[in-house]
mmJSON file of the N, C-alpha and C atoms, coordinates in Angstrom:
{"data_MODEL":{"atom_site":{
"group_PDB":["ATOM","ATOM","ATOM","ATOM","ATOM","ATOM","ATOM","ATOM","ATOM","ATOM","ATOM","ATOM","ATOM","ATOM","ATOM","ATOM","ATOM","ATOM","ATOM","ATOM","ATOM","ATOM","ATOM","ATOM","ATOM","ATOM","ATOM","ATOM","ATOM","ATOM","ATOM","ATOM","ATOM","ATOM","ATOM","ATOM","ATOM","ATOM","ATOM","ATOM","ATOM","ATOM","ATOM","ATOM","ATOM","ATOM","ATOM","ATOM","ATOM","ATOM","ATOM","ATOM","ATOM","ATOM","ATOM","ATOM","ATOM","ATOM","ATOM","ATOM","ATOM","ATOM","ATOM","ATOM","ATOM","ATOM","ATOM","ATOM","ATOM","ATOM","ATOM","ATOM","ATOM","ATOM","ATOM","ATOM","ATOM","ATOM","ATOM","ATOM","ATOM","ATOM","ATOM","ATOM","ATOM","ATOM","ATOM","ATOM","ATOM","ATOM","ATOM","ATOM","ATOM","ATOM","ATOM","ATOM","ATOM","ATOM","ATOM","ATOM","ATOM","ATOM","ATOM","ATOM","ATOM","ATOM","ATOM","ATOM","ATOM","ATOM","ATOM","ATOM","ATOM","ATOM","ATOM","ATOM","ATOM","ATOM","ATOM","ATOM","ATOM","ATOM","ATOM","ATOM","ATOM","ATOM","ATOM","ATOM","ATOM","ATOM","ATOM","ATOM","ATOM","ATOM","ATOM","ATOM","ATOM","ATOM","ATOM","ATOM","ATOM","ATOM","ATOM","ATOM","ATOM","ATOM","ATOM","ATOM","ATOM","ATOM","ATOM","ATOM","ATOM","ATOM","ATOM","ATOM","ATOM","ATOM","ATOM"],
"id":[1,2,3,4,5,6,7,8,9,10,11,12,13,14,15,16,17,18,19,20,21,22,23,24,25,26,27,28,29,30,31,32,33,34,35,36,37,38,39,40,41,42,43,44,45,46,47,48,49,50,51,52,53,54,55,56,57,58,59,60,61,62,63,64,65,66,67,68,69,70,71,72,73,74,75,76,77,78,79,80,81,82,83,84,85,86,87,88,89,90,91,92,93,94,95,96,97,98,99,100,101,102,103,104,105,106,107,108,109,110,111,112,113,114,115,116,117,118,119,120,121,122,123,124,125,126,127,128,129,130,131,132,133,134,135,136,137,138,139,140,141,142,143,144,145,146,147,148,149,150,151,152,153,154,155,156,157,158,159],
"type_symbol":["N","C","C","N","C","C","N","C","C","N","C","C","N","C","C","N","C","C","N","C","C","N","C","C","N","C","C","N","C","C","N","C","C","N","C","C","N","C","C","N","C","C","N","C","C","N","C","C","N","C","C","N","C","C","N","C","C","N","C","C","N","C","C","N","C","C","N","C","C","N","C","C","N","C","C","N","C","C","N","C","C","N","C","C","N","C","C","N","C","C","N","C","C","N","C","C","N","C","C","N","C","C","N","C","C","N","C","C","N","C","C","N","C","C","N","C","C","N","C","C","N","C","C","N","C","C","N","C","C","N","C","C","N","C","C","N","C","C","N","C","C","N","C","C","N","C","C","N","C","C","N","C","C","N","C","C","N","C","C"],
"label_atom_id":["N","CA","C","N","CA","C","N","CA","C","N","CA","C","N","CA","C","N","CA","C","N","CA","C","N","CA","C","N","CA","C","N","CA","C","N","CA","C","N","CA","C","N","CA","C","N","CA","C","N","CA","C","N","CA","C","N","CA","C","N","CA","C","N","CA","C","N","CA","C","N","CA","C","N","CA","C","N","CA","C","N","CA","C","N","CA","C","N","CA","C","N","CA","C","N","CA","C","N","CA","C","N","CA","C","N","CA","C","N","CA","C","N","CA","C","N","CA","C","N","CA","C","N","CA","C","N","CA","C","N","CA","C","N","CA","C","N","CA","C","N","CA","C","N","CA","C","N","CA","C","N","CA","C","N","CA","C","N","CA","C","N","CA","C","N","CA","C","N","CA","C","N","CA","C","N","CA","C","N","CA","C","N","CA","C"],
"label_alt_id":[null,null,null,null,null,null,null,null,null,null,null,null,null,null,null,null,null,null,null,null,null,null,null,null,null,null,null,null,null,null,null,null,null,null,null,null,null,null,null,null,null,null,null,null,null,null,null,null,null,null,null,null,null,null,null,null,null,null,null,null,null,null,null,null,null,null,null,null,null,null,null,null,null,null,null,null,null,null,null,null,null,null,null,null,null,null,null,null,null,null,null,null,null,null,null,null,null,null,null,null,null,null,null,null,null,null,null,null,null,null,null,null,null,null,null,null,null,null,null,null,null,null,null,null,null,null,null,null,null,null,null,null,null,null,null,null,null,null,null,null,null,null,null,null,null,null,null,null,null,null,null,null,null,null,null,null,null,null,null],
"label_comp_id":["UNK","UNK","UNK","UNK","UNK","UNK","UNK","UNK","UNK","UNK","UNK","UNK","UNK","UNK","UNK","UNK","UNK","UNK","UNK","UNK","UNK","UNK","UNK","UNK","UNK","UNK","UNK","UNK","UNK","UNK","UNK","UNK","UNK","UNK","UNK","UNK","UNK","UNK","UNK","UNK","UNK","UNK","UNK","UNK","UNK","UNK","UNK","UNK","UNK","UNK","UNK","UNK","UNK","UNK","UNK","UNK","UNK","UNK","UNK","UNK","UNK","UNK","UNK","UNK","UNK","UNK","UNK","UNK","UNK","UNK","UNK","UNK","UNK","UNK","UNK","UNK","UNK","UNK","UNK","UNK","UNK","UNK","UNK","UNK","UNK","UNK","UNK","UNK","UNK","UNK","UNK","UNK","UNK","UNK","UNK","UNK","UNK","UNK","UNK","UNK","UNK","UNK","UNK","UNK","UNK","UNK","UNK","UNK","UNK","UNK","UNK","UNK","UNK","UNK","UNK","UNK","UNK","UNK","UNK","UNK","UNK","UNK","UNK","UNK","UNK","UNK","UNK","UNK","UNK","UNK","UNK","UNK","UNK","UNK","UNK","UNK","UNK","UNK","UNK","UNK","UNK","UNK","UNK","UNK","UNK","UNK","UNK","UNK","UNK","UNK","UNK","UNK","UNK","UNK","UNK","UNK","UNK","UNK","UNK"],
"label_asym_id":["A","A","A","A","A","A","A","A","A","A","A","A","A","A","A","A","A","A","A","A","A","A","A","A","A","A","A","A","A","A","A","A","A","A","A","A","A","A","A","A","A","A","A","A","A","A","A","A","A","A","A","A","A","A","A","A","A","A","A","A","A","A","A","A","A","A","A","A","A","A","A","A","A","A","A","A","A","A","A","A","A","A","A","A","A","A","A","A","A","A","A","A","A","A","A","A","A","A","A","A","A","A","A","A","A","A","A","A","A","A","A","A","A","A","A","A","A","A","A","A","A","A","A","A","A","A","A","A","A","A","A","A","A","A","A","A","A","A","A","A","A","A","A","A","A","A","A","A","A","A","A","A","A","A","A","A","A","A","A"],
"label_entity_id":["1","1","1","1","1","1","1","1","1","1","1","1","1","1","1","1","1","1","1","1","1","1","1","1","1","1","1","1","1","1","1","1","1","1","1","1","1","1","1","1","1","1","1","1","1","1","1","1","1","1","1","1","1","1","1","1","1","1","1","1","1","1","1","1","1","1","1","1","1","1","1","1","1","1","1","1","1","1","1","1","1","1","1","1","1","1","1","1","1","1","1","1","1","1","1","1","1","1","1","1","1","1","1","1","1","1","1","1","1","1","1","1","1","1","1","1","1","1","1","1","1","1","1","1","1","1","1","1","1","1","1","1","1","1","1","1","1","1","1","1","1","1","1","1","1","1","1","1","1","1","1","1","1","1","1","1","1","1","1"],
"label_seq_id":[1,1,1,2,2,2,3,3,3,4,4,4,5,5,5,6,6,6,7,7,7,8,8,8,9,9,9,10,10,10,11,11,11,12,12,12,13,13,13,14,14,14,15,15,15,16,16,16,17,17,17,18,18,18,19,19,19,20,20,20,21,21,21,22,22,22,23,23,23,24,24,24,25,25,25,26,26,26,27,27,27,28,28,28,29,29,29,30,30,30,31,31,31,32,32,32,33,33,33,34,34,34,35,35,35,36,36,36,37,37,37,38,38,38,39,39,39,40,40,40,41,41,41,42,42,42,43,43,43,44,44,44,45,45,45,46,46,46,47,47,47,48,48,48,49,49,49,50,50,50,51,51,51,52,52,52,53,53,53],
"pdbx_PDB_ins_code":[null,null,null,null,null,null,null,null,null,null,null,null,null,null,null,null,null,null,null,null,null,null,null,null,null,null,null,null,null,null,null,null,null,null,null,null,null,null,null,null,null,null,null,null,null,null,null,null,null,null,null,null,null,null,null,null,null,null,null,null,null,null,null,null,null,null,null,null,null,null,null,null,null,null,null,null,null,null,null,null,null,null,null,null,null,null,null,null,null,null,null,null,null,null,null,null,null,null,null,null,null,null,null,null,null,null,null,null,null,null,null,null,null,null,null,null,null,null,null,null,null,null,null,null,null,null,null,null,null,null,null,null,null,null,null,null,null,null,null,null,null,null,null,null,null,null,null,null,null,null,null,null,null,null,null,null,null,null,null],
"Cartn_x":[-24.018,-23.488,-23.669,-24.784,-25.036,-24.04,-23.635,-22.666,-21.314,-20.933,-19.653,-19.681,-20.796,-20.911,-20.893,-21.582,-21.588,-20.186,-19.46,-18.125,-17.172,-17.26,-16.364,-16.684,-17.984,-18.375,-17.846,-17.964,-17.472,-15.963,-15.266,-13.81,-13.374,-14.041,-13.675,-13.999,-15.14,-15.528,-14.499,-14.079,-13.114,-11.762,-11.347,-10.042,-10.029,-11.169,-11.208,-11.148,-11.629,-11.614,-10.475,-9.651,-8.585,-7.546,-7.088,-6.101,-6.637,-7.941,-8.51,-8.522,-8.876,-8.848,-7.43,-6.467,-5.073,-4.618,-5.002,-4.644,-5.332,-6.593,-7.335,-6.703,-6.31,-5.698,-4.339,-3.595,-2.303,-2.477,-3.523,-3.789,-4.193,-4.996,-5.444,-4.311,-3.416,-2.377,-1.168,-1.114,0.076,-0.244,-1.047,-1.386,-0.177,0.617,1.768,3.015,2.919,4.098,4.123,5.097,5.263,4.376,4.068,3.265,1.806,0.921,-0.503,-1.288,-2.286,-3.147,-4.434,-4.755,-5.971,-6.835,-8.132,-9.022,-9.231,-9.165,-9.36,-10.444,-11.362,-12.475,-12.082,-12.173,-11.857,-13.129,-13.056,-14.188,-15.398,-15.154,-16.277,-17.022,-16.326,-16.956,-16.507,-15.684,-15.175,-13.946,-13.576,-12.492,-11.177,-10.185,-8.835,-7.997,-7.198,-6.315,-5.053,-4.842,-3.697,-2.645,-1.417,-0.332,0.385,0.387,1.071,2.385,3.45,4.755,5.103],
"Cartn_y":[21.687,20.677,19.279,19.059,17.748,17.478,18.538,18.351,17.91,18.461,18.088,16.63,16.208,14.811,13.891,14.293,13.514,13.4,14.522,14.539,13.66,13.714,12.889,11.409,11.094,9.705,9.225,10.069,9.705,9.531,10.396,10.293,9.002,8.637,7.389,6.185,6.252,5.182,5.038,6.189,6.181,5.671,6.074,5.648,4.16,3.624,2.192,1.353,1.9,1.141,1.53,2.499,2.986,1.918,1.089,0.051,-0.959,-1.293,-2.237,-1.646,-0.338,0.304,0.363,0.571,0.629,-0.718,-1.79,-3.136,-3.441,-3.027,-3.282,-2.542,-1.288,-0.504,-1.098,-1.57,-2.174,-3.454,-4.207,-5.439,-5.127,-4.068,-3.736,-3.151,-2.395,-1.721,-2.613,-3.772,-4.617,-5.892,-5.773,-6.966,-7.461,-6.524,-6.933,-7.129,-6.889,-6.999,-8.364,-8.554,-9.866,-10.029,-8.924,-9.016,-8.726,-9.652,-9.461,-9.884,-9.089,-9.418,-10.035,-11.215,-11.875,-12.233,-11.962,-12.333,-13.833,-14.381,-15.818,-16.037,-16.911,-17.157,-18.265,-17.947,-18.972,-19.712,-20.543,-21.408,-20.613,-19.463,-18.687,-17.995,-17.746,-17.08,-15.649,-15.176,-13.819,-13.837,-12.66,-12.565,-12.301,-13.133,-12.888,-12.454,-11.421,-10.988,-11.829,-12.582,-13.481,-12.874,-12.815,-12.227,-13.322,-13.179,-14.157,-13.566,-14.334,-13.849,-14.45],
"Cartn_z":[19.179,20.093,19.506,18.854,18.257,17.121,16.422,15.342,15.893,17.035,17.639,18.09,18.669,19.099,17.88,16.823,15.592,15.011,15.028,14.448,15.244,16.557,17.371,17.197,17.087,16.852,15.508,14.493,13.162,13.167,13.918,13.978,14.657,15.74,16.423,15.536,14.847,13.922,12.806,12.252,11.152,11.624,12.818,13.326,13.644,14.039,14.351,13.082,11.974,10.722,9.799,10.229,9.347,9.025,9.991,9.642,8.638,8.748,7.795,6.386,6.288,4.981,4.432,5.339,4.915,4.362,5.059,4.582,3.258,3.146,1.913,0.747,0.996,-0.065,-0.437,0.555,0.265,-0.545,-0.222,-0.959,-2.396,-2.586,-3.937,-4.772,-4.123,-4.89,-5.125,-4.461,-4.596,-5.376,-6.399,-7.177,-7.961,-8.475,-9.25,-8.418,-7.12,-6.258,-5.576,-4.71,-4.093,-2.866,-2.192,-0.973,-1.32,-1.0,-1.26,-0.028,0.301,1.433,0.898,1.37,0.917,2.116,2.038,3.138,3.19,4.385,4.555,5.601,5.297,6.211,7.192,8.483,9.477,9.865,10.895,11.249,11.703,12.323,12.846,11.706,10.611,9.488,9.329,10.258,10.116,9.215,8.77,7.795,8.513,8.228,8.709,7.518,7.744,6.667,6.716,5.673,5.599,4.69,5.188,4.403,3.637,2.327,1.49,1.004,1.135,0.683,-0.668],
"occupancy":[1.0,1.0,1.0,1.0,1.0,1.0,1.0,1.0,1.0,1.0,1.0,1.0,1.0,1.0,1.0,1.0,1.0,1.0,1.0,1.0,1.0,1.0,1.0,1.0,1.0,1.0,1.0,1.0,1.0,1.0,1.0,1.0,1.0,1.0,1.0,1.0,1.0,1.0,1.0,1.0,1.0,1.0,1.0,1.0,1.0,1.0,1.0,1.0,1.0,1.0,1.0,1.0,1.0,1.0,1.0,1.0,1.0,1.0,1.0,1.0,1.0,1.0,1.0,1.0,1.0,1.0,1.0,1.0,1.0,1.0,1.0,1.0,1.0,1.0,1.0,1.0,1.0,1.0,1.0,1.0,1.0,1.0,1.0,1.0,1.0,1.0,1.0,1.0,1.0,1.0,1.0,1.0,1.0,1.0,1.0,1.0,1.0,1.0,1.0,1.0,1.0,1.0,1.0,1.0,1.0,1.0,1.0,1.0,1.0,1.0,1.0,1.0,1.0,1.0,1.0,1.0,1.0,1.0,1.0,1.0,1.0,1.0,1.0,1.0,1.0,1.0,1.0,1.0,1.0,1.0,1.0,1.0,1.0,1.0,1.0,1.0,1.0,1.0,1.0,1.0,1.0,1.0,1.0,1.0,1.0,1.0,1.0,1.0,1.0,1.0,1.0,1.0,1.0,1.0,1.0,1.0,1.0,1.0,1.0],
"B_iso_or_equiv":[0.0,0.0,0.0,0.0,0.0,0.0,0.0,0.0,0.0,0.0,0.0,0.0,0.0,0.0,0.0,0.0,0.0,0.0,0.0,0.0,0.0,0.0,0.0,0.0,0.0,0.0,0.0,0.0,0.0,0.0,0.0,0.0,0.0,0.0,0.0,0.0,0.0,0.0,0.0,0.0,0.0,0.0,0.0,0.0,0.0,0.0,0.0,0.0,0.0,0.0,0.0,0.0,0.0,0.0,0.0,0.0,0.0,0.0,0.0,0.0,0.0,0.0,0.0,0.0,0.0,0.0,0.0,0.0,0.0,0.0,0.0,0.0,0.0,0.0,0.0,0.0,0.0,0.0,0.0,0.0,0.0,0.0,0.0,0.0,0.0,0.0,0.0,0.0,0.0,0.0,0.0,0.0,0.0,0.0,0.0,0.0,0.0,0.0,0.0,0.0,0.0,0.0,0.0,0.0,0.0,0.0,0.0,0.0,0.0,0.0,0.0,0.0,0.0,0.0,0.0,0.0,0.0,0.0,0.0,0.0,0.0,0.0,0.0,0.0,0.0,0.0,0.0,0.0,0.0,0.0,0.0,0.0,0.0,0.0,0.0,0.0,0.0,0.0,0.0,0.0,0.0,0.0,0.0,0.0,0.0,0.0,0.0,0.0,0.0,0.0,0.0,0.0,0.0,0.0,0.0,0.0,0.0,0.0,0.0],
"pdbx_formal_charge":[null,null,null,null,null,null,null,null,null,null,null,null,null,null,null,null,null,null,null,null,null,null,null,null,null,null,null,null,null,null,null,null,null,null,null,null,null,null,null,null,null,null,null,null,null,null,null,null,null,null,null,null,null,null,null,null,null,null,null,null,null,null,null,null,null,null,null,null,null,null,null,null,null,null,null,null,null,null,null,null,null,null,null,null,null,null,null,null,null,null,null,null,null,null,null,null,null,null,null,null,null,null,null,null,null,null,null,null,null,null,null,null,null,null,null,null,null,null,null,null,null,null,null,null,null,null,null,null,null,null,null,null,null,null,null,null,null,null,null,null,null,null,null,null,null,null,null,null,null,null,null,null,null,null,null,null,null,null,null],
"auth_seq_id":[1,1,1,2,2,2,3,3,3,4,4,4,5,5,5,6,6,6,7,7,7,8,8,8,9,9,9,10,10,10,11,11,11,12,12,12,13,13,13,14,14,14,15,15,15,16,16,16,17,17,17,18,18,18,19,19,19,20,20,20,21,21,21,22,22,22,23,23,23,24,24,24,25,25,25,26,26,26,27,27,27,28,28,28,29,29,29,30,30,30,31,31,31,32,32,32,33,33,33,34,34,34,35,35,35,36,36,36,37,37,37,38,38,38,39,39,39,40,40,40,41,41,41,42,42,42,43,43,43,44,44,44,45,45,45,46,46,46,47,47,47,48,48,48,49,49,49,50,50,50,51,51,51,52,52,52,53,53,53],
"auth_comp_id":["UNK","UNK","UNK","UNK","UNK","UNK","UNK","UNK","UNK","UNK","UNK","UNK","UNK","UNK","UNK","UNK","UNK","UNK","UNK","UNK","UNK","UNK","UNK","UNK","UNK","UNK","UNK","UNK","UNK","UNK","UNK","UNK","UNK","UNK","UNK","UNK","UNK","UNK","UNK","UNK","UNK","UNK","UNK","UNK","UNK","UNK","UNK","UNK","UNK","UNK","UNK","UNK","UNK","UNK","UNK","UNK","UNK","UNK","UNK","UNK","UNK","UNK","UNK","UNK","UNK","UNK","UNK","UNK","UNK","UNK","UNK","UNK","UNK","UNK","UNK","UNK","UNK","UNK","UNK","UNK","UNK","UNK","UNK","UNK","UNK","UNK","UNK","UNK","UNK","UNK","UNK","UNK","UNK","UNK","UNK","UNK","UNK","UNK","UNK","UNK","UNK","UNK","UNK","UNK","UNK","UNK","UNK","UNK","UNK","UNK","UNK","UNK","UNK","UNK","UNK","UNK","UNK","UNK","UNK","UNK","UNK","UNK","UNK","UNK","UNK","UNK","UNK","UNK","UNK","UNK","UNK","UNK","UNK","UNK","UNK","UNK","UNK","UNK","UNK","UNK","UNK","UNK","UNK","UNK","UNK","UNK","UNK","UNK","UNK","UNK","UNK","UNK","UNK","UNK","UNK","UNK","UNK","UNK","UNK"],
"auth_asym_id":["A","A","A","A","A","A","A","A","A","A","A","A","A","A","A","A","A","A","A","A","A","A","A","A","A","A","A","A","A","A","A","A","A","A","A","A","A","A","A","A","A","A","A","A","A","A","A","A","A","A","A","A","A","A","A","A","A","A","A","A","A","A","A","A","A","A","A","A","A","A","A","A","A","A","A","A","A","A","A","A","A","A","A","A","A","A","A","A","A","A","A","A","A","A","A","A","A","A","A","A","A","A","A","A","A","A","A","A","A","A","A","A","A","A","A","A","A","A","A","A","A","A","A","A","A","A","A","A","A","A","A","A","A","A","A","A","A","A","A","A","A","A","A","A","A","A","A","A","A","A","A","A","A","A","A","A","A","A","A"],
"auth_atom_id":["N","CA","C","N","CA","C","N","CA","C","N","CA","C","N","CA","C","N","CA","C","N","CA","C","N","CA","C","N","CA","C","N","CA","C","N","CA","C","N","CA","C","N","CA","C","N","CA","C","N","CA","C","N","CA","C","N","CA","C","N","CA","C","N","CA","C","N","CA","C","N","CA","C","N","CA","C","N","CA","C","N","CA","C","N","CA","C","N","CA","C","N","CA","C","N","CA","C","N","CA","C","N","CA","C","N","CA","C","N","CA","C","N","CA","C","N","CA","C","N","CA","C","N","CA","C","N","CA","C","N","CA","C","N","CA","C","N","CA","C","N","CA","C","N","CA","C","N","CA","C","N","CA","C","N","CA","C","N","CA","C","N","CA","C","N","CA","C","N","CA","C","N","CA","C","N","CA","C","N","CA","C","N","CA","C"],
"pdbx_PDB_model_num":[1,1,1,1,1,1,1,1,1,1,1,1,1,1,1,1,1,1,1,1,1,1,1,1,1,1,1,1,1,1,1,1,1,1,1,1,1,1,1,1,1,1,1,1,1,1,1,1,1,1,1,1,1,1,1,1,1,1,1,1,1,1,1,1,1,1,1,1,1,1,1,1,1,1,1,1,1,1,1,1,1,1,1,1,1,1,1,1,1,1,1,1,1,1,1,1,1,1,1,1,1,1,1,1,1,1,1,1,1,1,1,1,1,1,1,1,1,1,1,1,1,1,1,1,1,1,1,1,1,1,1,1,1,1,1,1,1,1,1,1,1,1,1,1,1,1,1,1,1,1,1,1,1,1,1,1,1,1,1]
}}}
């Protein structure tokens, strides 16, 4: 039972961070392309993903 709870927690954790990983991978794989995602630090200090065209 503990394994099932662990697995569901891991799945929710992974799904919540999946778009960020997708953006990061797109940014890393598109170095030679026109669209690049770069992290930008706002006033609060958190990272905003800024899309550069």
